[in-house]
TORVEXDO-929502 format. One record per residue: residue in one letter; x, y negated, z negated of N, C-alpha, C in turn; residue number from 0. Coordinates in Angstrom, 1 decimal. Each point is the difference from the previous one (the first is absolute). Layout:
+------+--------+--------+--------+--------+--------+--------+--------+--------+--------+-----+
: rest :   n.xx :   n.yy :   n.zz :  ca.xx :  ca.yy :  ca.zz :   c.xx :   c.yy :   c.zz :  nr :
+------+--------+--------+--------+--------+--------+--------+--------+--------+--------+-----+
:    A :      X :      Y :      Z :      X :      Y :      Z :      X :      Y :      Z : NUM :
...
+------+--------+--------+--------+--------+--------+--------+--------+--------+--------+-----+
END
This chain:
+------+--------+--------+--------+--------+--------+--------+--------+--------+--------+-----+
: rest :   n.xx :   n.yy :   n.zz :  ca.xx :  ca.yy :  ca.zz :   c.xx :   c.yy :   c.zz :  nr :
+------+--------+--------+--------+--------+--------+--------+--------+--------+--------+-----+
:    M :   21.1 :  -90.3 :    4.6 :    0.0 :    1.3 :   -0.1 :   -1.2 :    0.7 :   -0.6 :   0 :
:    G :   -0.6 :   -0.7 :   -0.8 :   -1.5 :    0.5 :   -0.7 :   -1.0 :    0.1 :    1.0 :   1 :
:    G :    0.0 :   -1.1 :    1.1 :   -1.0 :    0.3 :    1.2 :    0.2 :    1.3 :    0.7 :   2 :
:    S :    1.3 :    0.0 :    0.5 :    0.2 :    1.2 :    0.8 :   -0.2 :    1.3 :   -0.7 :   3 :
:    G :    0.1 :    0.1 :   -1.3 :   -0.2 :    1.3 :   -0.7 :   -1.5 :    0.3 :   -0.1 :   4 :
:    K :   -0.9 :   -0.9 :    0.0 :   -1.5 :    0.2 :    0.3 :   -0.2 :    0.4 :    1.3 :   5 :
:    A :    0.6 :   -0.5 :    1.0 :   -0.1 :    0.2 :    1.3 :    0.3 :    1.6 :    0.3 :   6 :
:    I :    0.9 :    0.4 :   -0.7 :    0.6 :    1.4 :    0.2 :   -1.0 :    0.8 :   -0.5 :   7 :
:    N :   -0.5 :   -0.1 :   -1.4 :   -1.0 :    0.6 :   -0.8 :   -1.3 :    0.1 :    0.9 :   8 :
:    I :   -0.3 :   -1.1 :    0.6 :   -1.4 :    0.0 :    0.8 :    0.3 :    0.8 :    1.3 :   9 :
:    I :    1.0 :    0.1 :    0.5 :    0.2 :    0.9 :    1.4 :    0.2 :    1.5 :   -0.7 :  10 :
:    S :    0.5 :    0.2 :   -1.1 :    0.1 :    1.4 :   -0.4 :   -1.3 :    0.4 :   -0.3 :  11 :
:    V :   -1.0 :   -0.6 :   -0.7 :   -1.4 :    0.4 :   -0.2 :   -0.6 :    0.2 :    1.1 :  12 :
:    L :    0.2 :   -0.7 :    1.2 :   -0.7 :   -0.1 :    1.3 :    0.4 :    1.5 :    0.7 :  13 :
:    N :    1.4 :    0.2 :   -0.2 :    0.5 :    1.2 :    0.6 :   -0.5 :    1.2 :   -0.7 :  14 :
:    M :   -0.2 :    0.0 :   -1.3 :   -0.2 :    0.9 :   -0.8 :   -1.7 :    0.4 :    0.2 :  15 :
:    K :   -0.8 :   -1.1 :    0.4 :   -1.4 :    0.2 :    0.3 :    0.0 :    0.8 :    1.3 :  16 :
:    K :    0.7 :   -0.5 :    1.0 :    0.1 :    0.6 :    1.4 :    0.2 :    1.4 :   -0.2 :  17 :
:    T :    1.1 :    0.4 :   -0.9 :    0.3 :    1.4 :   -0.3 :   -1.0 :    0.8 :   -0.5 :  18 :
:    I :   -0.6 :   -0.5 :   -0.9 :   -1.2 :    0.7 :   -0.8 :   -1.2 :    0.2 :    1.2 :  19 :
:    R :   -0.2 :   -0.9 :    0.7 :   -1.1 :    0.0 :    1.0 :    0.3 :    1.3 :    1.0 :  20 :
:    L :    1.4 :   -0.1 :    0.6 :    0.5 :    0.9 :    0.8 :   -0.2 :    1.5 :   -0.5 :  21 :
:    F :    0.5 :    0.1 :   -1.5 :   -0.1 :    1.2 :   -0.6 :   -1.4 :    0.4 :    0.0 :  22 :
:    F :   -0.8 :   -0.7 :   -0.4 :   -1.5 :    0.3 :   -0.2 :   -0.7 :    0.5 :    1.4 :  23 :
:    L :    0.6 :   -0.8 :    1.1 :   -0.6 :    0.5 :    1.4 :    0.6 :    1.4 :    0.3 :  24 :
:    L :    1.3 :    0.2 :   -0.1 :    0.5 :    1.1 :    0.1 :   -0.5 :    1.4 :   -0.7 :  25 :
:    T :   -0.5 :   -0.4 :   -1.3 :   -0.5 :    0.9 :   -0.6 :   -1.6 :    0.3 :    0.3 :  26 :
:    L :   -0.7 :   -0.9 :    0.2 :   -1.2 :    0.2 :    0.8 :   -0.2 :    0.7 :    1.1 :  27 :
:    L :    1.0 :   -0.3 :    0.9 :    0.2 :    0.8 :    1.2 :    0.3 :    1.4 :   -0.2 :  28 :
:    L :    1.0 :    0.1 :   -0.7 :    0.3 :    1.5 :   -0.4 :   -1.0 :    0.7 :   -0.7 :  29 :
:    C :   -0.9 :   -0.5 :   -0.7 :   -1.1 :    0.6 :   -0.7 :   -1.0 :    0.1 :    1.2 :  30 :
:    N :   -0.3 :   -0.8 :    0.9 :   -0.9 :    0.3 :    0.9 :    0.4 :    1.1 :    1.0 :  31 :
:    S :    1.3 :    0.2 :    0.3 :    0.5 :    1.1 :    0.7 :   -0.2 :    1.3 :   -0.7 :  32 :
:    I :    0.1 :    0.2 :   -1.2 :    0.0 :    0.9 :   -1.1 :   -1.4 :    0.6 :    0.3 :  33 :
:    I :   -1.1 :   -1.0 :   -0.1 :   -1.3 :    0.2 :   -0.2 :   -0.6 :    0.7 :    1.3 :  34 :
:    G :    0.7 :   -0.7 :    1.0 :   -0.4 :    0.6 :    1.5 :    0.5 :    1.5 :    0.3 :  35 :
:    F :    1.3 :    0.2 :   -0.4 :    0.5 :    1.3 :    0.1 :   -0.6 :    0.9 :   -0.8 :  36 :
:    S :   -0.4 :   -0.3 :   -1.2 :   -0.9 :    1.2 :   -0.7 :   -1.4 :    0.0 :    0.4 :  37 :
:    Q :   -0.6 :   -0.8 :    0.6 :   -1.3 :    0.1 :    0.6 :    0.0 :    1.1 :    1.2 :  38 :
:    T :    1.1 :   -0.4 :    0.8 :    0.2 :    0.9 :    1.3 :    0.1 :    1.5 :   -0.4 :  39 :
:    N :    0.7 :    0.2 :   -1.2 :    0.3 :    1.4 :   -0.4 :   -1.3 :    0.9 :   -0.4 :  40 :
:    T :   -0.9 :   -0.8 :   -0.8 :   -1.2 :    0.4 :   -0.7 :   -1.0 :    0.6 :    1.0 :  41 :
:    S :    0.2 :   -0.3 :    1.2 :   -1.1 :    0.4 :    1.1 :    0.6 :    1.2 :    0.5 :  42 :
:    V :    0.8 :    0.9 :   -0.5 :    0.3 :    1.4 :    0.3 :   -1.2 :    0.7 :   -0.5 :  43 :
:    E :   -0.6 :    0.9 :    0.8 :   -1.1 :    0.8 :   -0.3 :    0.6 :    1.4 :   -0.7 :  44 :
:    K :   -0.8 :    0.0 :   -1.1 :    0.5 :    1.4 :   -0.8 :   -0.5 :    1.3 :    0.8 :  45 :
:    K :    0.6 :    1.1 :   -0.2 :   -0.5 :    1.3 :    0.5 :   -1.0 :    0.6 :   -1.0 :  46 :
:    P :   -0.9 :    0.7 :    0.4 :   -1.0 :    0.7 :   -1.0 :    1.0 :    0.8 :   -1.0 :  47 :
:    F :   -0.7 :    0.1 :   -1.2 :    0.5 :    0.7 :   -1.0 :    0.1 :    1.5 :    0.2 :  48 :
:    Q :    1.2 :    0.6 :   -0.2 :    0.0 :    1.6 :    0.1 :    1.2 :    0.4 :   -1.2 :  49 :
:    V :   -0.4 :    1.0 :   -0.9 :    1.2 :    0.5 :   -0.7 :   -0.2 :    1.4 :    0.1 :  50 :
:    Q :    1.1 :    0.8 :    0.4 :    0.2 :    1.2 :    0.0 :    0.7 :    0.6 :   -1.4 :  51 :
:    L :   -0.7 :    1.0 :   -0.3 :    0.5 :    0.5 :   -1.5 :    0.4 :    1.6 :    0.3 :  52 :
:    K :    1.2 :    0.3 :   -0.6 :    0.6 :    1.4 :   -0.2 :    0.0 :    0.3 :   -1.4 :  53 :
:    I :   -0.8 :    0.8 :   -0.6 :    0.0 :    0.0 :   -1.4 :    0.6 :    1.5 :   -0.4 :  54 :
:    K :    0.8 :    0.3 :   -0.9 :    0.5 :    1.1 :   -0.4 :   -1.0 :    0.2 :   -1.4 :  55 :
:    N :   -0.4 :    1.2 :   -0.3 :   -0.7 :    0.2 :   -1.2 :   -1.4 :   -0.5 :   -0.1 :  56 :
:    F :   -0.5 :   -0.1 :    1.3 :   -1.6 :   -0.6 :   -0.1 :   -0.5 :    0.4 :    1.4 :  57 :
:    T :   -1.0 :    0.7 :    0.0 :   -0.7 :    0.5 :    1.4 :   -1.6 :    0.0 :   -0.2 :  58 :
:    N :   -0.6 :    0.0 :    0.8 :   -1.5 :    0.2 :    0.2 :   -0.8 :   -0.8 :   -1.1 :  59 :
:    G :    0.4 :   -1.3 :   -0.1 :   -0.6 :   -1.0 :   -1.0 :   -0.1 :   -1.3 :    0.8 :  60 :
:    Y :   -0.8 :   -0.9 :   -0.7 :   -0.4 :   -1.3 :    0.4 :    0.8 :   -1.0 :   -0.8 :  61 :
:    L :    0.5 :   -0.9 :    0.5 :    0.7 :   -1.3 :   -0.3 :   -0.9 :   -1.1 :    0.3 :  62 :
:    K :   -0.1 :   -0.9 :   -1.0 :   -0.8 :   -1.3 :    0.0 :    0.9 :   -1.2 :    0.1 :  63 :
:    L :   -0.2 :   -0.7 :    1.2 :    0.7 :   -1.4 :    0.0 :   -0.7 :   -1.2 :   -0.5 :  64 :
:    I :    0.9 :   -0.6 :   -0.9 :   -0.7 :   -0.9 :   -0.7 :    0.9 :   -1.5 :    0.2 :  65 :
:    G :   -0.6 :   -1.1 :    0.2 :    0.7 :   -1.1 :    0.2 :   -0.1 :   -0.8 :   -1.5 :  66 :
:    M :    0.9 :   -1.0 :   -0.3 :    0.3 :   -0.7 :   -1.0 :   -0.1 :   -1.5 :    0.3 :  67 :
:    Y :   -0.9 :   -0.8 :   -0.8 :    0.0 :   -1.3 :    0.4 :   -0.1 :   -0.7 :   -1.5 :  68 :
:    G :    1.2 :   -0.7 :   -0.5 :   -0.1 :   -0.3 :   -1.4 :   -0.1 :    1.0 :   -0.9 :  69 :
:    D :   -1.0 :   -0.1 :   -0.7 :   -0.4 :    1.0 :   -1.1 :   -1.1 :    0.9 :    0.5 :  70 :
:    Q :   -0.4 :   -0.3 :    1.3 :   -1.1 :    1.0 :    0.4 :    0.3 :    1.1 :    0.8 :  71 :
:    N :   -0.5 :    1.0 :    0.2 :    0.2 :    1.1 :    1.0 :   -1.2 :    0.2 :    0.9 :  72 :
:    F :    0.4 :    0.4 :    1.2 :   -1.2 :    0.2 :    0.9 :    0.4 :    1.1 :    0.8 :  73 :
:    G :   -1.1 :    1.0 :    0.2 :    0.2 :    1.2 :    0.7 :   -0.2 :   -0.2 :    1.5 :  74 :
:    I :    1.1 :    0.7 :    0.8 :    0.0 :   -0.1 :    1.3 :   -0.5 :    1.2 :    0.8 :  75 :
:    D :    0.5 :    1.1 :   -0.6 :   -0.4 :    1.2 :    0.7 :    0.5 :    1.3 :   -0.6 :  76 :
:    S :   -0.3 :    1.1 :    0.3 :    0.6 :    1.3 :   -0.4 :    0.4 :    0.8 :    1.2 :  77 :
:    F :    0.9 :    0.7 :   -0.2 :    0.2 :    1.1 :    1.1 :    0.8 :    1.2 :   -0.4 :  78 :
:    L :   -0.2 :    1.1 :    0.9 :    0.4 :    1.3 :   -0.4 :    1.4 :    0.3 :    0.4 :  79 :
:    V :    0.8 :    0.6 :   -1.0 :    1.3 :    0.5 :    0.1 :   -0.2 :    1.6 :    0.6 :  80 :
:    D :    0.6 :    0.2 :    1.0 :    0.0 :    1.6 :    0.4 :    0.7 :    1.0 :   -0.7 :  81 :
:    A :   -0.2 :    1.3 :    0.4 :    0.8 :    0.9 :   -0.6 :    1.3 :    0.2 :   -0.2 :  82 :
:    H :    0.5 :   -1.0 :    1.0 :    1.7 :   -0.2 :    0.0 :    0.6 :   -1.0 :   -0.7 :  83 :
:    G :   -1.0 :   -0.8 :   -0.8 :    0.4 :   -1.4 :   -0.5 :    0.1 :   -1.1 :    0.8 :  84 :
:    N :   -0.6 :    0.0 :    1.3 :    0.2 :   -0.9 :    0.9 :   -1.2 :   -0.9 :    0.0 :  85 :
:    A :   -0.2 :   -1.2 :    0.2 :   -1.1 :   -0.9 :    0.3 :    0.3 :   -1.3 :    0.6 :  86 :
:    T :   -0.9 :   -0.5 :    0.9 :    0.1 :   -1.2 :    0.6 :   -1.2 :   -0.8 :   -0.2 :  87 :
:    Y :    0.2 :   -1.3 :   -0.4 :   -1.3 :   -0.9 :   -0.1 :    0.2 :   -1.0 :    0.9 :  88 :
:    K :   -0.8 :   -0.2 :    0.9 :   -0.1 :   -1.0 :    1.1 :   -1.1 :   -1.0 :   -0.3 :  89 :
:    M :    0.3 :   -1.2 :    0.3 :   -1.2 :   -1.2 :    0.1 :    0.1 :   -0.4 :    1.2 :  90 :
:    D :   -1.2 :   -0.7 :    0.7 :   -0.1 :   -0.9 :    1.2 :    0.7 :   -1.0 :    0.0 :  91 :
:    S :    0.3 :   -0.6 :   -1.3 :    0.6 :   -1.5 :   -0.3 :    1.0 :    0.1 :   -1.0 :  92 :
:    S :    0.7 :   -1.0 :   -0.2 :    1.0 :   -0.2 :   -0.7 :   -0.4 :   -0.2 :   -1.5 :  93 :
:    L :    0.5 :    0.4 :   -1.2 :   -0.1 :   -0.4 :   -1.1 :    0.4 :   -1.3 :   -0.4 :  94 :
:    P :   -0.7 :   -0.8 :   -1.1 :    0.6 :   -1.3 :   -0.5 :    1.4 :    0.4 :   -0.6 :  95 :
:    G :    1.0 :   -0.8 :    0.0 :    1.0 :    0.2 :   -0.7 :   -0.1 :    0.1 :   -1.7 :  96 :
:    G :    0.5 :    1.2 :   -0.6 :   -0.3 :    0.0 :   -1.6 :    0.6 :    1.3 :   -0.5 :  97 :
:    L :   -0.4 :    0.2 :   -1.2 :    0.4 :    1.2 :   -0.5 :   -1.2 :    0.9 :    0.2 :  98 :
:    Y :    0.1 :    1.3 :    0.4 :   -0.9 :    1.2 :    0.1 :    0.4 :    1.2 :   -0.8 :  99 :
:    I :   -0.9 :    0.9 :   -0.4 :    0.4 :    1.3 :   -0.8 :   -0.7 :    1.1 :    0.7 : 100 :
:    L :    0.5 :    1.1 :    0.1 :   -0.5 :    1.2 :    0.2 :   -0.2 :    0.6 :   -1.4 : 101 :
:    I :   -1.4 :    0.6 :   -0.2 :   -0.2 :    0.6 :   -1.1 :   -0.3 :    1.5 :    0.0 : 102 :
:    F :    0.7 :    1.0 :   -0.6 :   -0.3 :    1.3 :    0.2 :   -1.2 :    0.4 :   -1.1 : 103 :
:    P :   -0.4 :    1.4 :    0.2 :   -1.0 :    0.4 :   -0.8 :    0.3 :   -0.3 :   -1.6 : 104 :
:    D :    1.1 :    0.3 :   -0.3 :    0.4 :    0.2 :   -1.3 :    0.5 :   -1.5 :   -0.5 : 105 :
:    M :   -0.2 :   -1.0 :    0.8 :    0.1 :   -1.5 :   -0.3 :    1.4 :   -0.5 :    0.1 : 106 :
:    S :    1.0 :    0.9 :    0.4 :    1.3 :   -0.5 :    0.4 :   -0.1 :   -0.9 :    1.2 : 107 :
:    L :    1.1 :   -0.9 :    0.0 :   -0.1 :   -1.1 :    1.1 :    1.1 :   -0.1 :    0.8 : 108 :
:    V :   -0.2 :   -0.4 :    1.4 :    1.2 :   -0.5 :    0.8 :   -0.3 :   -1.3 :    0.2 : 109 :
:    Q :    0.9 :   -0.9 :   -0.1 :   -0.1 :   -1.3 :    0.2 :    0.4 :   -0.3 :    1.6 : 110 :
:    M :   -0.4 :   -1.0 :    0.5 :    0.4 :   -0.4 :    1.5 :   -0.2 :   -1.5 :    0.0 : 111 :
:    L :    1.1 :   -0.7 :    0.7 :   -0.1 :   -1.4 :    0.3 :   -0.3 :    0.1 :    1.5 : 112 :
:    V :   -1.0 :   -0.9 :    0.4 :   -0.3 :   -0.1 :    1.3 :    0.2 :   -1.5 :    0.5 : 113 :
:    D :    0.5 :   -0.2 :    0.9 :    0.0 :   -1.4 :    0.6 :    0.3 :    0.1 :    1.3 : 114 :
:    K :    1.1 :   -0.4 :    0.6 :    0.4 :   -0.1 :    1.5 :    0.0 :    1.6 :    0.6 : 115 :
:    D :    0.7 :    0.8 :   -0.8 :    0.0 :    1.5 :    0.4 :   -1.3 :    0.8 :   -0.2 : 116 :
:    Q :   -0.9 :    0.2 :    0.9 :   -1.3 :    0.4 :   -0.2 :    0.0 :    1.5 :    0.5 : 117 :
:    Q :    1.1 :    0.7 :    0.4 :    0.2 :    1.2 :    0.4 :    1.2 :    0.5 :   -0.4 : 118 :
:    F :   -0.1 :    1.2 :   -1.2 :    1.2 :    0.6 :   -0.5 :   -0.5 :    1.4 :   -0.5 : 119 :
:    T :    1.2 :    0.5 :   -0.4 :   -0.2 :    1.3 :   -0.6 :    0.7 :    0.2 :   -1.3 : 120 :
:    M :   -0.7 :    1.0 :   -1.0 :    0.5 :    0.0 :   -1.2 :    0.1 :    1.5 :   -0.2 : 121 :
:    E :    1.0 :    0.4 :   -0.5 :    0.4 :    1.5 :   -0.2 :    0.4 :    0.2 :   -1.4 : 122 :
:    F :   -0.6 :    0.6 :   -0.9 :    0.3 :    0.4 :   -1.5 :   -0.5 :    1.2 :   -0.5 : 123 :
:    D :    0.5 :    0.3 :   -1.2 :   -0.4 :    1.1 :   -0.8 :   -1.1 :   -0.7 :   -1.1 : 124 :
:    K :   -1.3 :    0.6 :    0.0 :   -0.8 :   -0.5 :   -0.9 :    0.4 :    0.0 :   -1.4 : 125 :
:    D :    0.7 :    1.0 :   -0.4 :    0.5 :    0.1 :   -1.2 :    1.1 :   -1.0 :   -0.5 : 126 :
:    D :    0.6 :   -0.5 :    0.9 :    1.2 :   -1.1 :   -0.4 :   -0.1 :   -1.0 :    1.2 : 127 :
:    I :   -1.1 :   -0.7 :    0.1 :   -0.4 :   -1.1 :    1.1 :    1.1 :   -0.8 :    0.2 : 128 :
:    V :    0.6 :   -0.7 :   -1.2 :    0.9 :   -1.2 :    0.1 :    1.4 :    0.6 :    0.5 : 129 :
:    N :    0.3 :    1.2 :   -0.5 :    1.5 :    0.2 :    0.2 :    0.1 :    0.8 :    1.3 : 130 :
:    T :   -1.0 :    0.4 :    0.8 :    0.0 :    0.7 :    1.1 :   -0.4 :   -0.7 :    1.1 : 131 :
:    M :   -0.6 :   -1.2 :   -0.2 :   -0.6 :   -0.7 :    1.0 :    1.0 :   -0.4 :    1.0 : 132 :
:    N :   -0.4 :    0.3 :    1.5 :    0.7 :   -0.2 :    1.1 :   -1.0 :   -0.9 :    1.2 : 133 :
:    V :    0.3 :   -1.3 :    0.1 :   -0.9 :   -0.7 :    0.8 :    0.7 :   -0.5 :    1.2 : 134 :
:    T :   -0.8 :    0.4 :    1.3 :    0.7 :   -0.5 :    1.3 :   -1.2 :   -1.0 :    0.4 : 135 :
:    G :    0.7 :   -1.1 :    0.6 :   -1.0 :   -0.9 :    0.7 :   -0.4 :   -1.1 :   -0.9 : 136 :
:    S :    0.4 :   -0.2 :   -1.2 :   -0.4 :   -1.2 :   -0.8 :    1.1 :   -0.2 :   -1.1 : 137 :
:    E :    0.5 :   -1.2 :    0.5 :    1.4 :   -0.4 :   -1.0 :   -0.4 :   -0.5 :   -1.4 : 138 :
:    D :   -1.5 :   -0.5 :   -0.1 :   -0.4 :   -0.5 :   -1.1 :   -0.1 :    1.2 :   -0.9 : 139 :
:    N :   -0.6 :    1.2 :    0.5 :   -0.2 :    1.1 :   -0.9 :    1.1 :    0.7 :   -0.4 : 140 :
:    K :    1.1 :    0.0 :    1.0 :    1.2 :    0.8 :   -0.4 :    0.8 :   -1.0 :   -1.1 : 141 :
:    L :   -0.3 :   -1.3 :   -0.2 :    0.6 :   -0.8 :   -1.0 :   -0.7 :    0.2 :   -1.2 : 142 :
:    L :   -1.3 :    0.2 :    0.2 :   -0.9 :    0.0 :   -1.3 :    0.5 :    1.4 :   -0.7 : 143 :
:    Y :    0.1 :    1.1 :    0.7 :    0.4 :    1.3 :   -0.6 :    1.6 :    0.0 :   -0.4 : 144 :
:    Y :    0.7 :   -0.8 :    0.6 :    1.4 :   -0.1 :   -0.5 :   -0.1 :   -0.7 :   -1.2 : 145 :
:    N :   -0.8 :   -1.0 :   -0.3 :   -0.1 :   -0.9 :   -1.2 :   -0.5 :    0.9 :   -1.3 : 146 :
:    M :   -0.9 :    0.7 :    0.4 :   -0.8 :    0.9 :   -0.9 :    1.2 :    1.0 :   -0.6 : 147 :
:    K :    0.6 :    0.7 :    1.0 :    1.1 :    0.8 :   -0.5 :    1.1 :   -0.6 :   -1.0 : 148 :
:    Y :    0.2 :   -1.2 :    0.5 :    1.0 :   -0.8 :   -0.8 :   -0.6 :   -0.3 :   -1.4 : 149 :
:    E :   -1.3 :   -0.6 :    0.1 :   -0.6 :   -0.2 :   -1.4 :    0.0 :    1.2 :   -1.0 : 150 :
:    A :   -0.2 :    1.2 :    0.6 :    0.0 :    1.3 :   -0.6 :    1.3 :    0.2 :   -0.8 : 151 :
:    F :    1.0 :   -0.2 :    1.0 :    1.3 :    0.1 :   -0.4 :    0.5 :   -0.8 :   -1.2 : 152 :
:    L :   -0.4 :   -1.3 :    0.1 :    0.4 :   -1.0 :   -1.1 :   -1.1 :    0.3 :   -1.4 : 153 :
:    S :   -1.0 :    0.6 :    0.3 :   -1.1 :    0.2 :   -1.0 :    0.7 :    1.1 :   -0.9 : 154 :
:    K :    0.7 :    0.9 :    0.6 :    0.6 :    1.3 :   -0.7 :    1.1 :   -0.7 :   -0.8 : 155 :
:    R :    0.6 :   -0.9 :    0.5 :    1.2 :   -0.6 :   -0.6 :   -0.1 :   -0.7 :   -1.2 : 156 :
:    M :   -1.2 :   -0.9 :    0.1 :   -0.5 :   -1.0 :   -0.9 :   -0.5 :    0.9 :   -1.1 : 157 :
:    D :   -0.8 :    1.1 :    0.2 :   -0.6 :    0.9 :   -0.9 :    1.2 :    0.5 :   -1.0 : 158 :
:    A :    1.0 :    0.3 :    0.5 :    1.2 :    0.5 :   -0.6 :    0.4 :   -1.2 :   -1.0 : 159 :
:    V :    0.2 :   -1.2 :    0.6 :    0.5 :   -1.1 :   -1.0 :   -1.1 :   -0.2 :   -1.2 : 160 :
:    V :   -1.3 :   -0.1 :    0.5 :   -1.0 :   -0.3 :   -1.1 :    0.2 :    1.1 :   -1.1 : 161 :
:    E :    0.4 :    1.4 :    0.3 :    0.1 :    0.9 :   -1.1 :    1.1 :   -0.2 :   -0.9 : 162 :
:    Q :    1.1 :   -0.5 :    0.9 :    1.1 :   -0.2 :   -1.1 :   -0.1 :   -1.4 :   -0.7 : 163 :
:    M :   -0.7 :   -0.9 :    0.3 :   -0.5 :   -1.4 :   -0.7 :   -0.7 :    0.6 :   -1.1 : 164 :
:    K :   -1.0 :    0.9 :    0.0 :   -0.9 :    0.3 :   -1.2 :    0.9 :    0.6 :   -0.9 : 165 :
:    K :    1.1 :    0.7 :    0.2 :    0.8 :    0.7 :   -1.1 :    0.8 :   -1.2 :   -0.8 : 166 :
:    V :    0.1 :   -1.0 :    0.7 :    0.9 :   -1.1 :   -0.8 :   -0.7 :   -0.8 :   -1.0 : 167 :
:    D :    0.6 :   -0.2 :   -1.1 :   -0.5 :   -0.9 :   -0.9 :   -0.5 :   -1.2 :    0.5 : 168 :
:    K :   -1.2 :   -0.6 :   -0.3 :   -0.5 :   -1.2 :    0.6 :    0.8 :   -1.1 :   -0.4 : 169 :
:    K :    0.5 :    0.2 :   -1.2 :    0.7 :   -1.3 :   -0.7 :    1.5 :   -0.2 :    0.7 : 170 :
:    S :    0.4 :    1.1 :    0.7 :    1.5 :    0.0 :    0.3 :    0.2 :   -0.9 :    1.5 : 171 :
+------+--------+--------+--------+--------+--------+--------+--------+--------+--------+-----+
END
């Protein structure tokens, strides 16, 4: 009985080794197919960058387009907004993915995320950029401004809670 127990244990160990090898092989094949799939999708060429702006309460002025990389900013270009608050900025090539800002002469900012969506439209009131922003053609920027609106909403609620907490005795 003792000998057959050892034989069963050896067979179990051999079967486990085969199972581990099979699992490793399947994992390797799966990873290889994922890498191959992702490489074929990155070869899609991006369109040249173009942003169209419709700005309420700002006319006949220049905007600066600035890129941000880490803690550094780099100027890209400036362009004119016409008498009706319309502007289009076009490039011959796409912009690298990242965060970009438009700066008004009074130093107020419009943030933009650029990645796969290189051509989009932003319509807003300069006096209330976040709450009036309407983006078409860029899901990233729609979500960015949705998030900014939500953060502003939460911030107001948190300010009220902080004020109430200041009134409470610290030892209570």
